[in-house]
C-alpha positions in Angstrom: 122.1 130.5 86.9 118.5 129.4 86.6 117.9 125.6 87.2 114.9 123.2 87.4 115.4 120.8 90.3 114.6 117.1 89.5 115.1 115.8 92.9 114.7 117.4 96.4 117.7 119.2 97.6 118.0 120.0 101.3 118.2 123.7 101.8 117.4 124.5 98.2 114.0 123.2 97.1 111.9 120.4 96.0 111.5 118.6 92.6 110.0 120.8 90.0 111.1 124.0 91.6 112.8 126.6 89.5 115.7 128.2 91.6 118.5 130.5 91.1 121.9 129.3 92.2 125.6 130.0 91.5 126.7 128.7 88.1 129.7 126.6 89.6 127.3 124.9 92.1 124.9 123.9 89.3 127.5 122.9 86.7 129.8 121.0 89.1 127.4 119.5 91.5 123.6 119.6 90.8 123.6 118.8 87.1 126.2 116.0 87.0 124.6 114.2 89.9 121.1 114.3 88.3 119.6 116.7 91.0 118.8 119.4 88.4 118.6 120.4 84.7 119.4 123.7 83.2 116.4 126.0 82.9 115.0 126.7 79.3 111.8 127.7 77.9 111.2 124.2 76.6 112.1 122.9 80.1 108.9 124.6 81.5 107.0 121.5 80.1 109.3 119.3 82.1 108.4 121.3 85.3 104.8 120.4 85.3 105.6 116.8 84.6 108.1 116.7 87.6 105.5 118.4 89.8 102.8 116.1 88.8 105.0 113.1 89.8 105.9 114.6 93.0 102.2 115.3 93.9 101.5 111.6 93.4 104.3 110.4 95.7 104.3 112.9 98.5 102.3 113.0 101.6 99.8 115.8 101.1 98.6 117.1 104.4 100.0 117.4 107.9 97.4 115.1 109.3 98.5 112.4 106.9 102.1 112.9 107.8 101.3 112.6 111.5 99.4 109.4 110.9 102.4 107.9 109.2 104.7 109.1 111.9 102.5 107.2 114.4 102.8 104.1 112.4 106.6 104.5 112.0 107.2 105.0 115.7 105.4 101.8 116.6 107.7 99.8 114.2 111.0 98.3 115.4 113.4 98.4 112.4 116.0 95.7 112.2 118.4 95.1 109.3 120.4 92.0 108.8 123.6 92.3 106.7 127.0 90.6 106.3 129.7 91.8 108.6 133.3 90.8 109.5 134.5 89.4 112.9 135.1 92.9 114.3 131.6 94.0 113.6 132.5 96.1 110.6 130.2 95.7 107.6 131.1 94.7 104.1 130.0 98.1 102.5 127.5 100.4 104.1 123.8 100.7 104.7 122.0 102.9 102.3 118.7 104.8 102.5 117.2 102.3 100.1 118.2 99.4 102.4 116.6 101.3 105.4 113.3 101.9 103.4 113.2 98.3 102.5 113.7 97.2 106.1 110.9 99.6 107.3 108.5 98.0 104.8 109.7 94.4 105.8 109.1 95.2 109.5 105.4 96.0 108.8 105.8 99.7 108.5 104.4 102.1 105.8 106.1 102.4 102.4 108.7 105.2 102.8 110.3 106.8 99.9 114.2 106.3 100.1 114.7 110.0 99.4 112.9 110.9 102.7 115.4 108.8 104.8 118.2 110.8 106.2 121.3 109.1 107.5 123.7 111.4 109.4 127.1 109.6 108.9 127.4 106.4 106.8 126.5 103.3 108.8 129.3 100.8 108.5 129.3 99.0 111.9 126.8 96.6 113.7 124.6 97.9 116.5 122.1 100.6 117.1 122.0 103.7 114.9 119.8 106.9 114.8 118.1 107.8 111.6 115.5 110.2 110.6 112.7 110.2 108.1 111.4 113.5 106.8 107.8 112.9 105.9 106.7 116.5 105.5 108.5 119.9 105.7 107.1 120.0 109.3 107.2 116.4 110.3 110.3 114.4 111.0 110.4 111.0 112.6 113.7 109.8 114.6 113.9 106.1 114.4 116.3 103.5 116.0 117.8 101.1 113.5 119.3 97.9 114.7 122.0 96.4 112.4 122.8 92.7 113.1 125.1 90.2 111.4 123.6 87.6 109.0 
């Protein structure tokens, strides 16, 4: 089944790409979650609009990505949130929370879709996260989660 990706999907492609996937994967996962739309001849107009929006918000060159990487590595990211007595959080830390914490710490503006969290963060303490700035540039950061 041919689909048009509306968001970046790891291992599949970036927003605006037209890809061929199994129909069950598209019908049951990608389309309901808003990661893709079905390909149609009329949808080709949408592809150009999605690509234009992607070009505006992405880091264009490897040099730009390395410059942002240097800025990110110099930032100490600390996130304050509510937690119980045992150190367990009320909820979990989302990529949007991490992107906001990076911005608040004086770092560059990072798109929340670029922040990758391995396992959900539900406890206080130090955690490892990664930010994929460019297909060839990934930054590993230490995130310190402290109680409010």
